[in-house]
matplotlib code that plots the C-alpha trace (Angstrom):
import matplotlib.pyplot as plt

x = [-9.8, -6.6, -3.9, -2.5, 0.7, -1.4, -3.8, -0.8, 0.5, -2.7, -3.7, -7.4, -9.6, -12.7, -14.8, -14.7, -12.7, -14.1, -11.7, -13.8, -17.1, -18.9, -21.7, -19.7, -18.2, -21.4, -23.4, -20.8, -20.7, -24.5, -24.5, -21.7, -23.4, -26.2, -23.8, -21.0, -20.9, -18.2, -17.7, -15.1, -15.2, -12.0, -12.1, -8.8, -10.4, -11.8, -15.2, -17.0, -18.6, -15.7, -16.9, -20.4, -21.0, -20.6, -22.2, -25.1, -27.3, -28.1, -28.7, -29.4, -31.5, -34.2, -36.7, -37.4, -40.2, -40.8, -42.1, -41.4, -41.0, -44.5, -46.0, -44.5, -45.2, -41.5, -41.5, -39.8, -36.5, -34.7, -31.5, -30.3, -30.7, -28.8, -26.1, -25.8, -25.6, -22.9, -20.8, -21.2, -20.0, -17.1, -15.9, -16.4, -13.4, -15.7, -15.7, -19.1, -19.7, -19.3, -21.6, -24.2, -24.1, -24.5, -27.4, -29.3, -28.8, -29.2, -32.9, -32.4, -29.7, -32.0, -34.7, -32.0, -31.5, -35.3, -35.5, -32.7, -34.9, -33.3, -35.9, -36.1, -37.5, -40.6, -38.5, -36.6, -34.3, -32.6, -28.9, -26.0, -25.2, -28.4, -31.1, -33.9, -35.2, -33.6, -31.7, -33.4, -32.5, -32.0, -34.0, -31.4, -27.8, -24.9, -24.1, -27.7, -27.8, -24.7, -26.3, -29.3, -27.2, -25.0, -28.1, -29.4, -25.9, -25.5, -29.0, -27.8, -25.4, -22.7, -21.0, -18.4, -17.1, -13.7, -12.5, -8.9, -8.0, -5.7, -4.7, -1.0, -0.5, -2.3, -1.1, -1.2, -0.2, 2.9, 3.2, 6.6, 7.0, 8.2, 8.0, 7.7, 4.9, 1.5, 0.5, -2.5, -5.2, -5.2, -5.2, -5.7, -4.4, -2.0, -3.8, -2.7, -5.6, -5.5, -1.8, -1.3, -0.2, -2.3, -2.4, -6.1, -6.9, -9.9, -11.0, -13.2, -12.0, -11.0, -13.3, -11.6, -14.0, -11.7, -12.6, -10.5, -7.3, -8.5, -6.7, -3.4, -1.8, 1.3, -0.7, -3.2, -0.4, 1.6, -1.1, -2.6, 0.1, -2.3, -4.3, -1.7, -2.2, -3.6, -6.9, -9.2, -10.8, -14.3, -13.2, -12.7, -9.1, -8.9, -9.3, -5.6, -5.7, -3.2, -5.2, -4.6, -0.9, -1.2, -3.3, -0.8, 1.9, 0.4, -0.1, -3.4, -3.8, -5.1, -6.8, -7.8, -5.7, -5.3, -9.1, -9.9, -13.1, -13.8, -17.1, -18.2, -20.4, -18.2, -18.1, -15.4, -14.2, -13.8, -13.6, -16.2, -19.7, -22.6, -26.3, -26.0, -23.4, -25.6, -28.6, -26.6, -25.9, -29.2, -31.2, -30.0, -32.9, -35.4, -34.2, -31.3, -28.8, -25.0, -23.4, -19.9, -18.7, -20.3, -23.6, -23.2, -24.4, -21.5, -22.4, -25.1, -25.9, -26.9, -23.4, -21.1, -19.2, -16.0, -17.4, -19.0, -15.8, -13.7, -16.2, -16.0, -12.2, -12.5, -15.4, -13.3, -12.5, -13.5, -16.3, -19.2, -22.8, -26.0, -29.1, -32.4, -35.8, -38.4, -40.0, -36.8, -36.2, -39.7, -39.1, -36.0, -38.0, -36.5, -39.0, -38.8, -37.0, -34.3, -33.8, -33.6, -30.8, -28.8, -29.1, -28.3, -25.2, -24.0, -24.1, -26.7, -27.7, -31.3, -33.2, -36.8, -35.8, -33.1, -31.7, -31.4, -29.7, -27.2, -26.4, -25.8, -23.7, -21.7, -23.1, -23.5, -27.3, -27.8, -25.8, -27.4, -31.0, -30.6, -29.2, -31.9, -34.6, -33.1, -33.1, -36.7, -37.6, -35.7, -37.9, -41.0, -39.7, -37.9, -34.7, -31.6, -29.8, -27.0, -25.7, -27.9, -29.2, -32.1, -35.1, -38.0, -41.4, -40.1, -37.9, -39.2, -38.5, -36.7, -39.5, -40.7, -38.9, -37.5, -34.2, -31.0, -27.3, -25.0, -21.3, -19.5, -16.1, -14.6, -12.9, -11.2, -14.1, -13.9, -11.3, -12.6, -9.4, -8.6, -8.3, -9.3, -12.3, -14.6, -18.4, -18.2, -16.2, -13.1, -9.8, -7.9, -4.1, -1.6, -2.0, -5.7, -6.7, -8.8, -6.9, -8.5, -9.9, -9.7, -12.7, -13.3, -16.3, -16.8, -14.5, -11.4, -12.2, -11.6, -13.4, -17.0, -17.1, -14.4, -13.1, -15.9, -18.5, -22.1, -23.7, -25.7, -23.7, -21.2, -23.5, -25.2, -21.9, -21.0, -24.3, -24.5, -20.9, -20.9, -23.8, -21.9, -18.6, -20.4, -21.5, -17.8, -18.5, -15.5]
y = [-2.5, -4.4, -3.4, -6.0, -6.6, -7.2, -9.6, -11.6, -12.2, -13.9, -17.4, -16.6, -13.6, -13.6, -10.6, -11.9, -14.7, -16.3, -18.5, -21.1, -22.8, -23.0, -20.7, -17.5, -18.3, -19.5, -16.6, -14.1, -15.7, -15.6, -11.9, -11.1, -12.9, -10.3, -7.7, -9.6, -12.0, -14.4, -15.4, -18.1, -20.0, -21.8, -24.8, -26.5, -29.7, -32.5, -31.8, -28.5, -26.9, -26.9, -26.9, -25.9, -29.4, -30.8, -27.9, -28.5, -26.0, -23.5, -19.9, -17.2, -14.2, -12.2, -12.2, -13.8, -14.4, -17.8, -16.0, -19.0, -17.0, -15.6, -18.9, -20.8, -18.0, -17.6, -14.0, -10.9, -10.4, -7.6, -6.8, -5.0, -8.0, -10.1, -7.4, -7.3, -11.0, -11.3, -8.4, -9.9, -13.4, -11.7, -10.0, -6.7, -7.5, -7.6, -4.7, -3.1, -2.0, -5.6, -6.9, -4.3, -5.5, -9.1, -8.5, -6.1, -8.1, -11.7, -11.8, -10.9, -13.5, -16.2, -15.1, -15.5, -19.2, -19.8, -18.4, -20.7, -23.6, -24.6, -26.1, -25.3, -27.2, -26.0, -25.4, -22.4, -23.4, -21.0, -22.0, -21.1, -17.4, -16.2, -14.3, -15.3, -18.2, -17.4, -20.5, -21.5, -25.1, -26.3, -29.5, -31.2, -32.3, -29.9, -31.7, -31.5, -27.8, -27.1, -29.0, -26.7, -23.6, -24.6, -25.2, -21.7, -20.2, -21.7, -20.8, -17.4, -19.1, -16.7, -18.8, -21.6, -23.8, -25.4, -28.1, -29.3, -25.6, -24.4, -20.8, -20.3, -16.6, -13.2, -10.6, -6.9, -4.1, -2.3, -4.2, -4.0, -4.1, -0.7, 0.9, 4.6, 4.5, 3.3, -0.1, -0.6, -3.2, -6.9, -8.1, -11.8, -15.1, -17.9, -21.3, -24.9, -26.2, -30.0, -29.8, -26.9, -23.5, -20.7, -16.9, -15.8, -12.2, -10.9, -7.8, -6.5, -8.2, -11.3, -12.5, -14.7, -17.1, -20.0, -20.7, -20.9, -22.6, -25.1, -28.0, -26.2, -27.2, -25.1, -22.0, -22.2, -23.0, -20.1, -17.9, -20.2, -22.7, -24.7, -26.0, -28.7, -31.7, -33.5, -31.7, -33.1, -30.8, -30.8, -29.1, -30.7, -31.4, -28.3, -25.8, -24.8, -21.0, -20.4, -17.6, -15.6, -16.0, -15.1, -12.0, -10.9, -11.3, -8.4, -6.2, -7.4, -7.2, -10.0, -9.7, -11.9, -14.9, -16.1, -16.6, -20.2, -21.9, -25.4, -27.0, -28.7, -31.4, -33.2, -37.0, -38.0, -40.9, -38.9, -35.3, -34.6, -33.1, -35.4, -35.1, -36.2, -33.5, -30.8, -31.9, -31.8, -28.2, -27.0, -28.8, -26.6, -24.2, -27.1, -28.5, -30.8, -31.2, -31.7, -34.1, -35.4, -39.0, -39.7, -38.0, -34.7, -31.5, -29.1, -26.0, -23.6, -25.3, -22.0, -20.5, -19.7, -22.4, -21.2, -21.3, -24.8, -26.2, -24.9, -26.3, -29.7, -29.9, -29.2, -31.6, -34.7, -36.4, -37.4, -37.6, -35.6, -36.3, -34.7, -36.0, -35.9, -37.5, -38.2, -34.8, -32.9, -34.9, -34.0, -30.3, -30.6, -32.1, -35.6, -38.5, -42.0, -43.3, -40.6, -41.5, -45.2, -44.5, -42.6, -45.6, -48.2, -46.3, -46.3, -42.5, -42.6, -45.1, -45.4, -46.5, -46.4, -44.9, -42.5, -45.3, -47.5, -44.8, -44.3, -48.0, -48.0, -44.8, -45.6, -42.7, -42.7, -43.2, -41.0, -38.1, -38.3, -38.6, -35.8, -33.4, -34.2, -33.7, -30.3, -29.2, -30.3, -28.2, -25.2, -25.5, -25.2, -22.4, -20.5, -20.3, -22.4, -22.0, -24.3, -22.5, -19.5, -20.8, -18.6, -20.9, -20.6, -22.2, -23.9, -26.2, -29.8, -31.5, -34.8, -36.5, -39.1, -41.5, -42.8, -41.2, -40.9, -40.1, -38.8, -38.6, -35.4, -33.7, -30.4, -30.3, -27.4, -25.9, -22.3, -19.6, -16.2, -14.6, -13.9, -11.1, -7.7, -6.3, -3.3, -3.1, -3.4, -6.7, -4.9, -6.4, -3.8, -3.4, -3.0, 0.8, 0.6, 1.2, -0.9, -3.0, -2.2, -5.3, -7.6, -8.7, -11.4, -13.2, -16.0, -17.7, -16.4, -13.0, -11.7, -9.1, -10.2, -12.6, -11.3, -13.9, -16.4, -17.1, -17.7, -20.8, -20.0, -16.8, -18.7, -19.5, -16.1, -14.4, -16.3, -15.4, -11.8, -10.9, -13.2, -11.0, -7.8, -9.0, -10.1, -6.5, -5.5, -2.0, 0.2]
z = [-15.9, -16.2, -18.6, -21.1, -19.0, -15.8, -17.7, -18.9, -15.4, -14.2, -15.1, -14.4, -13.6, -11.4, -10.1, -6.5, -4.9, -1.8, 0.3, 2.2, 1.5, 4.9, 6.0, 5.8, 2.4, 0.7, 2.1, 1.0, -2.5, -2.7, -1.8, -4.2, -7.0, -6.8, -8.2, -10.0, -12.9, -11.8, -8.1, -7.5, -4.2, -3.4, -0.9, 0.0, 1.2, -1.0, 0.6, 1.0, 4.1, 6.6, 10.2, 9.0, 7.7, 11.2, 13.1, 15.4, 13.6, 16.4, 15.3, 17.9, 17.1, 18.8, 16.0, 12.6, 10.1, 11.8, 14.9, 17.1, 20.3, 20.0, 18.9, 21.8, 24.4, 25.4, 26.6, 25.3, 23.6, 21.7, 19.8, 22.8, 25.1, 22.5, 22.3, 26.1, 26.6, 23.9, 25.4, 28.9, 27.8, 26.0, 29.1, 27.3, 25.2, 22.2, 19.6, 20.3, 16.7, 15.5, 18.2, 17.2, 13.6, 14.8, 17.1, 14.7, 11.5, 12.9, 12.2, 8.6, 8.4, 9.7, 7.2, 4.5, 5.5, 5.6, 2.1, 1.0, 2.0, 5.3, 7.7, 11.4, 14.3, 16.2, 19.3, 20.6, 23.5, 25.9, 26.0, 28.2, 28.6, 26.9, 28.9, 26.5, 24.4, 21.0, 19.8, 16.5, 15.6, 12.0, 11.4, 9.2, 9.5, 8.8, 5.6, 4.5, 5.4, 3.3, 0.4, 0.5, 0.9, -2.0, -4.2, -3.3, -3.9, -7.3, -8.5, -9.8, -12.2, -11.2, -8.5, -9.1, -6.3, -6.7, -4.2, -3.7, -4.3, -1.5, -1.3, -0.7, -0.9, -1.2, -3.6, -2.6, -4.9, -3.8, -0.5, 1.2, 4.9, 6.3, 2.8, 2.6, 0.1, 1.2, -0.3, -2.5, -3.0, -2.6, -6.2, -5.9, -4.7, -5.5, -5.4, -5.7, -7.8, -8.1, -8.0, -10.4, -9.1, -10.5, -9.9, -9.8, -10.1, -8.0, -9.9, -7.1, -3.9, -1.9, 0.9, 3.5, 5.0, 5.8, 9.5, 12.6, 13.8, 16.3, 14.6, 14.4, 17.7, 17.1, 16.3, 19.2, 21.7, 20.5, 22.0, 24.6, 25.7, 27.9, 24.9, 24.0, 21.8, 24.9, 24.1, 21.5, 18.9, 17.5, 14.3, 10.9, 9.8, 7.6, 10.5, 10.5, 10.2, 7.4, 5.9, 9.0, 8.4, 4.7, 5.5, 8.1, 5.5, 3.5, 6.5, 8.2, 11.9, 14.1, 17.5, 20.4, 19.2, 22.8, 23.2, 22.3, 23.5, 24.8, 24.0, 27.3, 25.8, 23.3, 23.1, 25.7, 23.4, 20.2, 21.2, 18.5, 18.4, 17.5, 18.0, 21.6, 22.3, 20.8, 22.8, 26.0, 25.4, 24.0, 26.6, 29.5, 29.2, 29.5, 32.9, 31.9, 34.8, 34.7, 37.2, 37.8, 38.0, 41.3, 40.3, 42.1, 40.4, 40.0, 38.0, 36.8, 33.5, 31.9, 32.5, 29.6, 27.9, 29.5, 33.0, 32.4, 30.9, 33.8, 36.3, 34.6, 34.8, 38.5, 39.1, 39.9, 36.7, 33.2, 32.1, 33.4, 32.4, 31.2, 32.9, 30.9, 30.8, 28.1, 28.7, 28.1, 24.9, 23.8, 24.4, 22.3, 19.4, 19.7, 19.4, 20.8, 17.7, 18.1, 21.7, 20.9, 18.4, 21.0, 23.4, 20.7, 19.7, 23.3, 23.6, 26.4, 29.1, 30.0, 33.1, 34.4, 37.7, 39.0, 41.2, 38.2, 36.2, 39.1, 39.0, 35.2, 35.2, 38.4, 40.5, 44.2, 44.4, 47.5, 46.2, 42.8, 43.9, 46.5, 43.9, 41.4, 44.1, 45.0, 41.4, 41.0, 44.0, 42.5, 39.4, 41.6, 43.8, 41.0, 43.1, 42.6, 45.9, 44.9, 41.8, 41.1, 37.8, 36.4, 36.7, 34.3, 33.7, 30.6, 32.7, 33.1, 36.5, 36.5, 38.4, 35.9, 33.6, 31.5, 32.6, 30.6, 31.2, 28.4, 29.0, 28.0, 28.2, 27.0, 23.6, 21.7, 19.7, 18.6, 18.1, 19.1, 17.7, 14.1, 11.5, 12.7, 10.7, 10.8, 10.6, 6.8, 7.1, 5.7, 7.0, 9.0, 8.8, 11.6, 11.3, 11.9, 8.2, 6.0, 3.4, 0.0, -1.7, 1.4, 3.4, 6.0, 7.7, 10.1, 12.5, 10.7, 12.2, 15.7, 17.8, 17.7, 20.7, 23.1, 25.5, 25.0, 22.3, 23.2, 21.6, 18.5, 17.8, 15.6, 12.7, 13.2, 12.8, 9.7, 8.0, 9.1, 8.2, 5.2, 3.8, 4.8, 3.2, 0.0, -0.7, -0.9, 0.5, 0.3]

ax = plt.figure().add_subplot(projection="3d")
ax.plot(x, y, z, "-o")
ax.set_aspect("equal")
plt.show()
């Protein structure tokens, strides 16, 4: 309970304050609303959803109530395999306890989304860095997904979403740097709400779910100088990381801030991610091939995003290309109308033959056709002598048309670093102790992914740790 003096200092009181309205924030709010009467979600932008509203919609987990892996006959998987793949991609810099929570709880997180009304495609790609087919694909756009999730979140009647509400400070009881007495709880936030500054008390806790810092060039170059403004960014404009600064100002620790990921398949013209970019990434397990500007294959397409991006930048110039045919599009769940829209928008060029595609894209025909023939042979033999890609029976050879080339280039995409948390999503201070009343989930956190995040683990992390954070376990 608050005493009279404390009540008079605050402009408003909520049980729980959630900062951010993407996957992590809305899931955390939904979970908190099961216990608390008033959950307030603060979104600084005029729109809600953050990066989640432009996300491709891939969610990796080893099992779910949808049972697609069994239905499609895609072999075995386990939480341990998901754990091992995530640790391997992270260079073992990951915090194992956090990765274990992610891997074990990802199926329940996907079931949560299904129960919220979010539809999924009847396909289950294997994508870069994963040893199994486990990438569930949402069958609607990011903005549509956020609409469905908001609807489910608000159904309790206990959640309020406030846009144009930018947090500008965290309040922590008794916090003084280098003070002799230990500080107390995080009490609430200062927020600029439609131009008015308010102090909002969070009686039971603040959950930070504000996303990463990919759009803040100054912050990202402070830790990784090579990622200058010359690099485009896939993120929405609000991905500026100020909540990390505010949390550090009340004693929070941050980890892995130097680990910033490039997305290898972004649109070379805009630096953003659209449907074409997502298909170029999710199609790797179905036989899609990456080639450089002269049509030469240059990488194991199932390698990690970091490895593929590095290979692209050493492949001879911008852009590189994904090569697909009608069969691969079919495996990805894209029909003829969907393909036609990509071609009409100029995101893909199309030809009936490989030689015709080489002419349209400006490839050397001999180099291009030889490389495709070698890859087709590797699918038949099961051995990729050129780059060591794991070949599977799910891969379609590029031996019949129509054929397509989609240009792609790396763009700043995801920040593996952020606030240090424990397995209960409690934010940890610089002395290694949980900060009472402060929780975090999603890209604002560090430690889950290590040096590189696997595709499909981002949304899974948001949902899994959003649910954990929303329980406000002390």
